[in-house]
One Martini backbone bead per residue (centre of mass of N, CA, C, O) as a GRO file, in nm:
protein
  491
    1MET     BB    1   5.146   2.575 -10.078
    2THR     BB    2   5.015   2.544  -9.786
    3LEU     BB    3   4.825   2.356  -9.597
    4LEU     BB    4   4.680   2.634  -9.446
    5ASP     BB    5   4.584   2.790  -9.682
    6SER     BB    6   4.329   3.022  -9.670
    7ALA     BB    7   4.234   3.002  -9.980
    8VAL     BB    8   4.083   2.716  -9.928
    9TRP     BB    9   3.890   2.790  -9.637
   10THR     BB   10   3.772   3.063  -9.658
   11ALA     BB   11   3.432   3.048  -9.586
   12LYS     BB   12   3.452   2.716  -9.555
   13ILE     BB   13   3.353   2.391  -9.627
   14SER     BB   14   3.332   2.025  -9.601
   15VAL     BB   15   3.161   1.890  -9.902
   16GLY     BB   16   3.315   1.688 -10.097
   17GLY     BB   17   3.458   1.969 -10.047
   18TRP     BB   18   3.527   2.284 -10.095
   19THR     BB   19   3.266   2.512  -9.970
   20ASP     BB   20   3.033   2.714  -9.911
   21GLY     BB   21   2.870   2.846  -9.656
   22GLY     BB   22   2.528   2.902  -9.577
   23GLY     BB   23   2.629   3.067  -9.341
   24ALA     BB   24   2.762   3.280  -9.134
   25PRO     BB   25   3.057   3.349  -9.083
   26LEU     BB   26   3.345   3.270  -8.886
   27THR     BB   27   3.536   3.407  -8.647
   28VAL     BB   28   3.871   3.397  -8.602
   29ARG     BB   29   4.039   3.394  -8.276
   30ASP     BB   30   4.254   3.526  -8.044
   31ALA     BB   31   4.263   3.433  -7.723
   32ALA     BB   32   4.443   3.676  -7.600
   33THR     BB   33   4.307   3.936  -7.791
   34GLY     BB   34   4.050   3.890  -7.999
   35ALA     BB   35   4.160   3.884  -8.270
   36ALA     BB   36   4.134   3.859  -8.599
   37ILE     BB   37   4.255   3.552  -8.809
   38GLY     BB   38   3.977   3.461  -8.951
   39GLU     BB   39   3.769   3.248  -9.171
   40VAL     BB   40   3.483   3.046  -9.153
   41GLY     BB   41   3.250   2.843  -9.224
   42ALA     BB   42   2.885   2.780  -9.224
   43ALA     BB   43   2.672   2.545  -9.178
   44THR     BB   44   2.380   2.391  -9.264
   45PRO     BB   45   2.152   2.155  -9.221
   46ALA     BB   46   2.140   2.079  -9.519
   47GLN     BB   47   2.457   2.032  -9.552
   48VAL     BB   48   2.456   1.808  -9.350
   49ALA     BB   49   2.273   1.617  -9.512
   50GLU     BB   50   2.459   1.607  -9.761
   51ALA     BB   51   2.692   1.487  -9.620
   52ALA     BB   52   2.574   1.223  -9.516
   53THR     BB   53   2.508   1.111  -9.794
   54ARG     BB   54   2.797   1.119  -9.904
   55ALA     BB   55   2.925   0.942  -9.674
   56ALA     BB   56   2.755   0.674  -9.738
   57ALA     BB   57   2.871   0.634 -10.028
   58ALA     BB   58   3.181   0.653  -9.959
   59GLN     BB   59   3.207   0.421  -9.749
   60LYS     BB   60   3.180   0.175  -9.923
   61HIS     BB   61   3.440   0.215 -10.087
   62TRP     BB   62   3.633   0.236  -9.848
   63ALA     BB   63   3.571  -0.046  -9.712
   64ALA     BB   64   3.654  -0.214  -9.983
   65LEU     BB   65   3.922  -0.178  -9.943
   66MET     BB   66   4.213  -0.263  -9.881
   67PRO     BB   67   4.388  -0.260  -9.587
   68ALA     BB   68   4.646  -0.130  -9.717
   69ALA     BB   69   4.514   0.123  -9.830
   70ARG     BB   70   4.409   0.243  -9.554
   71ALA     BB   71   4.675   0.242  -9.412
   72ALA     BB   72   4.833   0.437  -9.601
   73VAL     BB   73   4.672   0.690  -9.540
   74MET     BB   74   4.728   0.699  -9.236
   75ARG     BB   75   5.046   0.722  -9.261
   76ARG     BB   76   5.038   0.989  -9.423
   77ALA     BB   77   4.899   1.152  -9.214
   78GLY     BB   78   5.124   1.127  -8.994
   79ASP     BB   79   5.344   1.267  -9.169
   80LEU     BB   80   5.192   1.541  -9.211
   81PHE     BB   81   5.177   1.631  -8.932
   82GLU     BB   82   5.475   1.649  -8.893
   83GLN     BB   83   5.566   1.827  -9.143
   84ASN     BB   84   5.325   2.047  -9.021
   85ALA     BB   85   5.368   2.136  -8.720
   86ASP     BB   86   5.407   2.436  -8.702
   87GLU     BB   87   5.161   2.536  -8.844
   88ILE     BB   88   4.951   2.404  -8.671
   89ALA     BB   89   5.044   2.496  -8.392
   90ALA     BB   90   4.991   2.805  -8.438
   91TRP     BB   91   4.679   2.778  -8.435
   92ILE     BB   92   4.651   2.654  -8.157
   93VAL     BB   93   4.766   2.881  -8.000
   94ARG     BB   94   4.571   3.113  -8.089
   95GLU     BB   95   4.293   2.975  -8.037
   96SER     BB   96   4.345   2.835  -7.733
   97GLY     BB   97   4.616   2.951  -7.563
   98GLY     BB   98   4.834   2.772  -7.588
   99THR     BB   99   5.127   2.639  -7.588
  100TRP     BB  100   5.383   2.518  -7.780
  101LEU     BB  101   5.417   2.254  -7.633
  102LYS     BB  102   5.114   2.171  -7.635
  103ALA     BB  103   5.081   2.191  -7.943
  104ARG     BB  104   5.313   1.986  -8.030
  105SER     BB  105   5.181   1.749  -7.881
  106GLU     BB  106   4.919   1.734  -8.058
  107VAL     BB  107   5.064   1.660  -8.321
  108LEU     BB  108   5.206   1.406  -8.220
  109ALA     BB  109   4.934   1.264  -8.140
  110ALA     BB  110   4.824   1.258  -8.424
  111ALA     BB  111   5.030   1.077  -8.546
  112ALA     BB  112   4.987   0.844  -8.356
  113GLU     BB  113   4.686   0.792  -8.418
  114CYS     BB  114   4.726   0.725  -8.716
  115ARG     BB  115   4.924   0.475  -8.668
  116GLU     BB  116   4.729   0.310  -8.501
  117ALA     BB  117   4.508   0.308  -8.735
  118ALA     BB  118   4.674   0.154  -8.942
  119ALA     BB  119   4.635  -0.130  -8.787
  120LEU     BB  120   4.325  -0.187  -8.809
  121PRO     BB  121   4.265  -0.323  -9.094
  122SER     BB  122   4.445  -0.591  -8.979
  123HIS     BB  123   4.285  -0.655  -8.759
  124PRO     BB  124   4.142  -0.867  -8.563
  125ASN     BB  125   3.760  -0.916  -8.627
  126GLY     BB  126   3.711  -1.218  -8.482
  127GLU     BB  127   3.533  -1.533  -8.442
  128VAL     BB  128   3.504  -1.859  -8.336
  129ILE     BB  129   3.201  -2.042  -8.290
  130PRO     BB  130   3.038  -2.274  -8.135
  131SER     BB  131   2.819  -2.540  -8.243
  132ASN     BB  132   2.519  -2.757  -8.259
  133LYS     BB  133   2.570  -2.752  -8.551
  134PRO     BB  134   2.645  -2.831  -8.898
  135ARG     BB  135   2.876  -2.569  -8.874
  136TRP     BB  136   2.983  -2.268  -8.922
  137SER     BB  137   3.091  -2.013  -8.669
  138PHE     BB  138   3.071  -1.656  -8.672
  139SER     BB  139   3.235  -1.341  -8.605
  140ARG     BB  140   3.212  -0.992  -8.701
  141ARG     BB  141   3.356  -0.681  -8.788
  142LEU     BB  142   3.185  -0.384  -8.884
  143PRO     BB  143   3.113  -0.101  -9.005
  144VAL     BB  144   2.880   0.132  -8.920
  145GLY     BB  145   2.961   0.400  -9.136
  146VAL     BB  146   2.856   0.676  -8.980
  147VAL     BB  147   3.045   0.931  -8.811
  148THR     BB  148   3.016   1.150  -8.542
  149VAL     BB  149   3.240   1.432  -8.449
  150ILE     BB  150   3.269   1.603  -8.133
  151ALA     BB  151   3.475   1.882  -8.051
  152PRO     BB  152   3.671   2.071  -7.860
  153PHE     BB  153   3.892   2.341  -7.757
  154ASN     BB  154   4.139   2.255  -7.564
  155TYR     BB  155   4.207   1.985  -7.753
  156PRO     BB  156   4.134   1.997  -8.076
  157LEU     BB  157   4.311   1.776  -8.211
  158THR     BB  158   4.318   1.537  -8.015
  159LEU     BB  159   3.991   1.509  -7.962
  160ALA     BB  160   3.939   1.441  -8.270
  161ILE     BB  161   4.160   1.223  -8.374
  162ARG     BB  162   4.080   0.986  -8.167
  163SER     BB  163   3.824   0.932  -8.368
  164VAL     BB  164   3.877   0.973  -8.660
  165ALA     BB  165   4.103   0.770  -8.717
  166PRO     BB  166   3.964   0.494  -8.625
  167ALA     BB  167   3.715   0.520  -8.800
  168LEU     BB  168   3.869   0.516  -9.066
  169GLY     BB  169   4.038   0.254  -9.027
  170LEU     BB  170   3.749   0.084  -8.999
  171GLY     BB  171   3.566   0.208  -9.259
  172ASN     BB  172   3.458   0.484  -9.208
  173ALA     BB  173   3.265   0.774  -9.203
  174VAL     BB  174   3.310   1.137  -9.138
  175LEU     BB  175   3.176   1.381  -8.918
  176LEU     BB  176   3.317   1.703  -8.849
  177LYS     BB  177   3.269   1.894  -8.527
  178PRO     BB  178   3.391   2.169  -8.425
  179ASP     BB  179   3.485   2.423  -8.235
  180PRO     BB  180   3.442   2.748  -8.314
  181ARG     BB  181   3.716   2.846  -8.174
  182THR     BB  182   3.872   2.571  -8.313
  183SER     BB  183   3.849   2.527  -8.657
  184VAL     BB  184   4.140   2.487  -8.750
  185GLY     BB  185   4.297   2.291  -8.552
  186GLY     BB  186   4.011   2.099  -8.515
  187GLY     BB  187   3.943   2.080  -8.855
  188VAL     BB  188   4.108   2.181  -9.107
  189ALA     BB  189   4.360   2.035  -9.054
  190ILE     BB  190   4.255   1.751  -9.084
  191GLN     BB  191   4.134   1.772  -9.370
  192ARG     BB  192   4.396   1.846  -9.513
  193VAL     BB  193   4.563   1.604  -9.439
  194PHE     BB  194   4.351   1.396  -9.589
  195ASP     BB  195   4.363   1.517  -9.860
  196GLU     BB  196   4.676   1.476  -9.903
  197ALA     BB  197   4.661   1.151  -9.823
  198GLY     BB  198   4.403   1.043 -10.016
  199LEU     BB  199   4.133   1.065  -9.925
  200PRO     BB  200   3.830   1.021 -10.019
  201ALA     BB  201   3.573   1.185 -10.107
  202GLY     BB  202   3.347   1.201  -9.825
  203VAL     BB  203   3.481   1.049  -9.579
  204LEU     BB  204   3.564   1.342  -9.498
  205GLN     BB  205   3.391   1.604  -9.311
  206THR     BB  206   3.373   1.958  -9.243
  207LEU     BB  207   3.147   2.115  -8.990
  208THR     BB  208   3.117   2.424  -8.946
  209GLY     BB  209   2.971   2.581  -8.632
  210GLY     BB  210   2.701   2.553  -8.456
  211ALA     BB  211   2.468   2.386  -8.272
  212GLU     BB  212   2.302   2.316  -8.528
  213VAL     BB  213   2.508   2.130  -8.657
  214GLY     BB  214   2.527   1.918  -8.439
  215ILE     BB  215   2.238   1.825  -8.437
  216ALA     BB  216   2.236   1.735  -8.737
  217ALA     BB  217   2.478   1.529  -8.693
  218VAL     BB  218   2.311   1.351  -8.509
  219GLU     BB  219   2.014   1.325  -8.670
  220ALA     BB  220   2.128   1.188  -8.908
  221PRO     BB  221   2.034   0.889  -9.045
  222GLU     BB  222   2.326   0.779  -9.136
  223VAL     BB  223   2.399   0.811  -8.841
  224ARG     BB  224   2.514   0.571  -8.582
  225VAL     BB  225   2.767   0.735  -8.442
  226ILE     BB  226   2.867   0.923  -8.145
  227SER     BB  227   3.151   1.130  -8.080
  228PHE     BB  228   3.189   1.289  -7.768
  229THR     BB  229   3.341   1.606  -7.653
  230GLY     BB  230   3.268   1.751  -7.333
  231SER     BB  231   3.028   1.866  -7.165
  232THR     BB  232   2.788   1.730  -6.951
  233ALA     BB  233   2.546   1.884  -7.051
  234ALA     BB  234   2.586   1.826  -7.361
  235GLY     BB  235   2.609   1.514  -7.337
  236ARG     BB  236   2.320   1.463  -7.241
  237ARG     BB  237   2.180   1.565  -7.501
  238VAL     BB  238   2.312   1.367  -7.692
  239GLY     BB  239   2.225   1.110  -7.555
  240GLU     BB  240   1.923   1.150  -7.573
  241THR     BB  241   1.904   1.169  -7.875
  242ALA     BB  242   2.028   0.901  -7.937
  243ALA     BB  243   1.831   0.722  -7.790
  244ARG     BB  244   1.577   0.806  -7.942
  245LEU     BB  245   1.735   0.702  -8.228
  246LEU     BB  246   1.915   0.447  -8.169
  247LYS     BB  247   2.209   0.547  -8.087
  248ARG     BB  248   2.540   0.562  -8.043
  249ALA     BB  249   2.711   0.713  -7.751
  250HIS     BB  250   3.021   0.859  -7.705
  251LEU     BB  251   3.117   0.990  -7.373
  252GLU     BB  252   3.337   1.265  -7.304
  253LEU     BB  253   3.360   1.451  -7.016
  254GLY     BB  254   3.379   1.567  -6.726
  255GLY     BB  255   3.595   1.685  -6.431
  256ASN     BB  256   3.684   1.614  -6.071
  257ASN     BB  257   3.984   1.564  -5.988
  258ALA     BB  258   4.207   1.370  -5.784
  259ILE     BB  259   4.465   1.433  -5.532
  260VAL     BB  260   4.641   1.201  -5.339
  261VAL     BB  261   4.825   1.255  -5.042
  262LEU     BB  262   4.998   1.048  -4.879
  263PRO     BB  263   5.124   0.944  -4.609
  264GLY     BB  264   5.470   1.049  -4.629
  265ALA     BB  265   5.508   1.213  -4.866
  266ASP     BB  266   5.676   1.389  -5.104
  267VAL     BB  267   5.585   1.706  -5.115
  268GLU     BB  268   5.748   1.849  -5.351
  269ARG     BB  269   5.666   1.627  -5.565
  270ALA     BB  270   5.363   1.641  -5.522
  271ALA     BB  271   5.337   1.956  -5.604
  272ALA     BB  272   5.429   1.919  -5.884
  273SER     BB  273   5.200   1.734  -5.971
  274GLY     BB  274   4.973   1.922  -5.888
  275ALA     BB  275   5.046   2.161  -6.078
  276TYR     BB  276   5.018   2.014  -6.343
  277GLY     BB  277   4.729   1.916  -6.306
  278SER     BB  278   4.603   2.229  -6.265
  279PHE     BB  279   4.774   2.424  -6.481
  280LEU     BB  280   4.756   2.298  -6.733
  281HIS     BB  281   4.604   2.480  -6.959
  282GLN     BB  282   4.454   2.645  -6.733
  283GLY     BB  283   4.265   2.391  -6.652
  284GLN     BB  284   4.160   2.301  -6.954
  285ILE     BB  285   4.083   1.988  -6.847
  286CYS     BB  286   3.929   1.698  -6.781
  287GLN     BB  287   4.178   1.599  -6.589
  288SER     BB  288   4.212   1.801  -6.397
  289ALA     BB  289   4.297   1.914  -6.081
  290GLY     BB  290   4.025   1.990  -5.845
  291ARG     BB  291   4.151   1.807  -5.605
  292HIS     BB  292   4.322   1.826  -5.288
  293LEU     BB  293   4.441   1.557  -5.080
  294VAL     BB  294   4.568   1.603  -4.747
  295HIS     BB  295   4.738   1.525  -4.498
  296GLU     BB  296   4.730   1.701  -4.208
  297ALA     BB  297   5.043   1.688  -4.148
  298GLN     BB  298   5.095   1.816  -4.475
  299HIS     BB  299   4.921   2.055  -4.564
  300ASP     BB  300   5.088   2.324  -4.526
  301GLU     BB  301   5.334   2.228  -4.696
  302TYR     BB  302   5.189   2.188  -4.956
  303VAL     BB  303   5.068   2.470  -4.998
  304ALA     BB  304   5.341   2.621  -5.001
  305ALA     BB  305   5.464   2.463  -5.246
  306LEU     BB  306   5.243   2.522  -5.453
  307ALA     BB  307   5.264   2.837  -5.428
  308ARG     BB  308   5.559   2.850  -5.537
  309ILE     BB  309   5.493   2.722  -5.823
  310ALA     BB  310   5.286   2.937  -5.905
  311ASP     BB  311   5.463   3.189  -5.881
  312SER     BB  312   5.678   3.076  -6.111
  313LEU     BB  313   5.488   3.116  -6.332
  314ARG     BB  314   5.443   3.186  -6.678
  315VAL     BB  315   5.213   3.451  -6.781
  316ALA     BB  316   5.114   3.457  -7.135
  317ASP     BB  317   5.153   3.520  -7.466
  318PRO     BB  318   5.237   3.239  -7.647
  319TYR     BB  319   5.291   3.358  -7.937
  320THR     BB  320   5.501   3.585  -7.839
  321ASP     BB  321   5.573   3.391  -7.569
  322HIS     BB  322   5.766   3.104  -7.563
  323ASP     BB  323   5.797   3.094  -7.229
  324ALA     BB  324   5.536   3.026  -7.169
  325GLN     BB  325   5.324   2.826  -6.936
  326MET     BB  326   5.072   3.022  -6.967
  327GLY     BB  327   4.767   3.140  -7.072
  328PRO     BB  328   4.463   3.191  -7.172
  329ILE     BB  329   4.154   3.201  -7.152
  330ILE     BB  330   3.939   3.140  -7.406
  331ASP     BB  331   3.710   3.337  -7.276
  332ASP     BB  332   3.511   3.555  -7.118
  333GLY     BB  333   3.308   3.349  -6.999
  334GLN     BB  334   3.527   3.161  -6.864
  335PHE     BB  335   3.660   3.379  -6.690
  336SER     BB  336   3.401   3.446  -6.519
  337ALA     BB  337   3.359   3.166  -6.408
  338VAL     BB  338   3.616   3.146  -6.244
  339CYS     BB  339   3.574   3.393  -6.078
  340GLY     BB  340   3.304   3.301  -5.951
  341ILE     BB  341   3.425   3.049  -5.799
  342VAL     BB  342   3.621   3.183  -5.626
  343ASP     BB  343   3.441   3.393  -5.490
  344SER     BB  344   3.260   3.177  -5.356
  345ALA     BB  345   3.479   3.053  -5.172
  346VAL     BB  346   3.544   3.303  -5.019
  347GLY     BB  347   3.242   3.343  -4.916
  348GLU     BB  348   3.275   3.037  -4.767
  349GLY     BB  349   3.590   3.063  -4.632
  350ALA     BB  350   3.810   3.073  -4.824
  351GLU     BB  351   4.166   3.083  -4.929
  352VAL     BB  352   4.385   3.289  -5.101
  353VAL     BB  353   4.724   3.223  -5.144
  354THR     BB  354   4.725   3.245  -5.467
  355GLY     BB  355   4.631   3.452  -5.726
  356GLY     BB  356   4.428   3.527  -5.997
  357PRO     BB  357   4.345   3.778  -6.171
  358SER     BB  358   4.544   3.910  -6.490
  359GLY     BB  359   4.363   4.040  -6.664
  360GLN     BB  360   4.247   3.969  -6.965
  361ARG     BB  361   4.217   3.624  -6.968
  362PHE     BB  362   4.401   3.622  -6.714
  363PHE     BB  363   4.517   3.352  -6.482
  364ARG     BB  364   4.648   3.279  -6.214
  365PRO     BB  365   4.771   3.056  -6.033
  366THR     BB  366   4.561   2.886  -5.789
  367VAL     BB  367   4.529   2.870  -5.420
  368LEU     BB  368   4.330   2.677  -5.198
  369ARG     BB  369   4.207   2.718  -4.874
  370GLY     BB  370   3.969   2.606  -4.646
  371MET     BB  371   3.807   2.361  -4.742
  372THR     BB  372   3.484   2.221  -4.832
  373PRO     BB  373   3.271   1.973  -4.959
  374ASP     BB  374   3.026   2.214  -5.009
  375MET     BB  375   3.184   2.367  -5.214
  376LEU     BB  376   3.181   2.458  -5.535
  377ALA     BB  377   3.501   2.435  -5.581
  378TRP     BB  378   3.478   2.119  -5.509
  379ARG     BB  379   3.220   1.995  -5.680
  380GLU     BB  380   3.316   2.152  -5.934
  381GLU     BB  381   3.400   2.223  -6.246
  382ILE     BB  382   3.618   2.477  -6.334
  383PHE     BB  383   3.819   2.534  -6.586
  384GLY     BB  384   4.086   2.632  -6.425
  385PRO     BB  385   4.380   2.755  -6.241
  386VAL     BB  386   4.259   2.563  -5.966
  387ALA     BB  387   4.368   2.473  -5.619
  388PRO     BB  388   4.201   2.284  -5.406
  389VAL     BB  389   4.253   2.228  -5.053
  390LEU     BB  390   4.224   1.929  -4.841
  391ALA     BB  391   4.207   1.789  -4.538
  392TYR     BB  392   4.289   1.467  -4.393
  393ARG     BB  393   4.288   1.179  -4.156
  394THR     BB  394   4.191   0.933  -4.332
  395LEU     BB  395   4.165   0.704  -4.576
  396ASP     BB  396   3.875   0.667  -4.570
  397GLU     BB  397   3.808   0.966  -4.602
  398ALA     BB  398   3.949   1.003  -4.883
  399VAL     BB  399   3.773   0.797  -5.034
  400ASP     BB  400   3.504   0.935  -4.976
  401LEU     BB  401   3.572   1.207  -5.113
  402VAL     BB  402   3.631   1.100  -5.394
  403ASN     BB  403   3.345   0.935  -5.439
  404ALA     BB  404   3.145   1.184  -5.395
  405SER     BB  405   3.158   1.237  -5.678
  406GLU     BB  406   3.007   1.241  -5.989
  407TYR     BB  407   3.285   1.201  -6.091
  408GLY     BB  408   3.506   0.956  -6.299
  409LEU     BB  409   3.811   0.981  -6.445
  410SER     BB  410   4.055   1.088  -6.246
  411VAL     BB  411   4.331   0.952  -6.032
  412SER     BB  412   4.576   1.052  -5.779
  413LEU     BB  413   4.849   0.862  -5.617
  414LEU     BB  414   5.070   0.977  -5.362
  415GLY     BB  415   5.333   0.749  -5.273
  416ASP     BB  416   5.295   0.459  -5.133
  417VAL     BB  417   5.237   0.192  -5.319
  418GLY     BB  418   5.095  -0.010  -5.133
  419THR     BB  419   4.878   0.202  -5.038
  420ALA     BB  420   4.781   0.273  -5.328
  421ILE     BB  421   4.660   0.000  -5.410
  422SER     BB  422   4.443  -0.021  -5.179
  423VAL     BB  423   4.303   0.239  -5.266
  424ALA     BB  424   4.245   0.184  -5.576
  425ASP     BB  425   4.029  -0.054  -5.508
  426ARG     BB  426   3.822   0.196  -5.398
  427ILE     BB  427   3.806   0.347  -5.664
  428VAL     BB  428   3.591   0.560  -5.872
  429SER     BB  429   3.739   0.517  -6.196
  430GLY     BB  430   3.874   0.530  -6.521
  431LYS     BB  431   4.140   0.637  -6.366
  432VAL     BB  432   4.462   0.533  -6.214
  433HIS     BB  433   4.743   0.709  -6.060
  434ILE     BB  434   5.068   0.617  -5.957
  435ASN     BB  435   5.288   0.854  -5.922
  436ASP     BB  436   5.081   1.050  -6.086
  437GLN     BB  437   4.903   1.246  -6.261
  438THR     BB  438   4.598   1.308  -6.414
  439VAL     BB  439   4.731   1.393  -6.695
  440ASN     BB  440   4.665   1.129  -6.922
  441ASP     BB  441   4.781   1.005  -7.248
  442GLU     BB  442   4.733   0.760  -7.520
  443ALA     BB  443   4.673   0.600  -7.820
  444ASN     BB  444   4.668   0.282  -7.682
  445ILE     BB  445   4.444   0.365  -7.478
  446PRO     BB  446   4.184   0.347  -7.261
  447PHE     BB  447   3.933   0.611  -7.257
  448GLY     BB  448   3.754   0.708  -6.965
  449GLY     BB  449   3.444   0.751  -6.780
  450VAL     BB  450   3.221   0.799  -6.503
  451GLY     BB  451   2.934   0.916  -6.478
  452ALA     BB  452   2.968   1.255  -6.543
  453SER     BB  453   3.228   1.161  -6.735
  454GLY     BB  454   3.079   0.905  -6.869
  455ASN     BB  455   3.045   0.575  -7.069
  456GLY     BB  456   3.328   0.503  -7.097
  457ALA     BB  457   3.576   0.321  -7.281
  458ARG     BB  458   3.590   0.472  -7.626
  459PHE     BB  459   3.904   0.560  -7.627
  460GLY     BB  460   4.134   0.376  -7.742
  461GLY     BB  461   4.242   0.129  -7.858
  462ALA     BB  462   4.151  -0.150  -8.021
  463THR     BB  463   3.906  -0.246  -7.832
  464ALA     BB  464   3.760   0.020  -7.810
  465ASN     BB  465   3.740   0.091  -8.116
  466LEU     BB  466   3.576  -0.163  -8.197
  467GLU     BB  467   3.341  -0.093  -8.001
  468ALA     BB  468   3.274   0.188  -8.129
  469PHE     BB  469   3.310   0.144  -8.481
  470THR     BB  470   3.151  -0.132  -8.469
  471GLU     BB  471   2.980  -0.423  -8.571
  472THR     BB  472   2.820  -0.723  -8.497
  473GLN     BB  473   2.839  -1.030  -8.694
  474TRP     BB  474   2.663  -1.312  -8.769
  475LEU     BB  475   2.809  -1.627  -8.921
  476THR     BB  476   2.714  -1.892  -9.137
  477VAL     BB  477   2.812  -2.243  -9.255
  478ARG     BB  478   2.716  -2.478  -9.497
  479ALA     BB  479   2.760  -2.735  -9.704
  480GLU     BB  480   2.441  -2.763  -9.689
  481MET     BB  481   2.116  -2.759  -9.703
  482GLU     BB  482   1.877  -2.800  -9.499
  483ALA     BB  483   1.644  -3.050  -9.481
  484ASN     BB  484   1.515  -2.952  -9.188
  485PRO     BB  485   1.406  -2.647  -9.079
  486TRP     BB  486   1.278  -2.774  -8.838
  487PRO     BB  487   1.299  -2.782  -8.513
  488VAL     BB  488   1.479  -3.006  -8.310
  489PRO     BB  489   1.479  -3.110  -8.005
  490VAL     BB  490   1.709  -3.113  -7.739
  491ARG     BB  491   1.769  -3.397  -7.497
   0.00000   0.00000   0.00000
């Protein structure tokens, strides 16, 4: 039996083990063709409640294990991701429409996340605090208990495992709610890996389904922390619900990220970075470059270079064409949204230099010039392979244009390093990359945005993960009970 043998999970959910979903099953579809390729179960709110109860009970036993035992499970999970890379990648390609290169990078990232998480059980998690009383005073980090992870379709495995793995490594139980469009690559695959790695039943449960499942997984009383990655609109709703229920919500949301080509930069190399930032995975990445700011002296040259690269890219069904560099937009709704934003830009006076729709769900990498800051295509996240280019005159103007966006996730500065450093100090963004494009992530770095892009770095790295998935407890110890418990003023 293979890891993702459909006999195990077809029409099922994971609630303490694989069981029939109570809702109408969800059809798994090929992003490029729309063809049905499988069927997953759909949980009901009642099943979510059952899963949360199971998770709370299982978490106590999981957290009580020796650190080495939890670390061993995380390491085995990392090995299993690598050993089953081709099988998992195939599902990611078909469900998300990503290329084989992109899918395999997700599997390798998942393995890395598990290995980073394997170090967390033995990571120092407290400190000695001076006290004005005759006692020892400590703080220590304890698991929050049950964590809900809600993940999107675009990088379904990466954006789920980066919360699942550290939450588990720190002794929590997890309820995983993947996007319905990528329930196998972003849900079933993770559950099956940890099943085989020896994770005790109930510590991780995968609840596939629609919005009602996500709502139930946020509102369940046992859940103390929600880790959400997705659109800004949906993230606001999750944050509002969490605040009402006095729960912590870690939100990684949309982005309208800027690439700033500094005066005198190598235009060809800058355009290569810009193309990767805008066109990777059809621009369906929260870190995608949605705004290209180029000094007026090099604007035309940059647009031409960017268009040449766009024209050279191979757009095809990546499942059948392994040389494809870009695949389809995830579904018809998103395809229509991208078309609408490009059409609005043209209606407002922009010019399509190259690109545009190319058959159902396929959209050629597109370069727009003649942009103004008030255009919809400049102001909003496109989530498609579109690169709007705008000329600036001064660095002050460029900084103001970057910071004018409500989003603050990732900014790229290309050119002279000294100039870039001075500009970086004035940029409001969760990440700034000098002489690198906007799409960057590693398992050991703090990841997050500000403004409409989220509520800070709560993903990646030991410090951020401890902040995200543990609570701080104060602990004191006296040699003997205090003789007079009434406080005596200190003068």
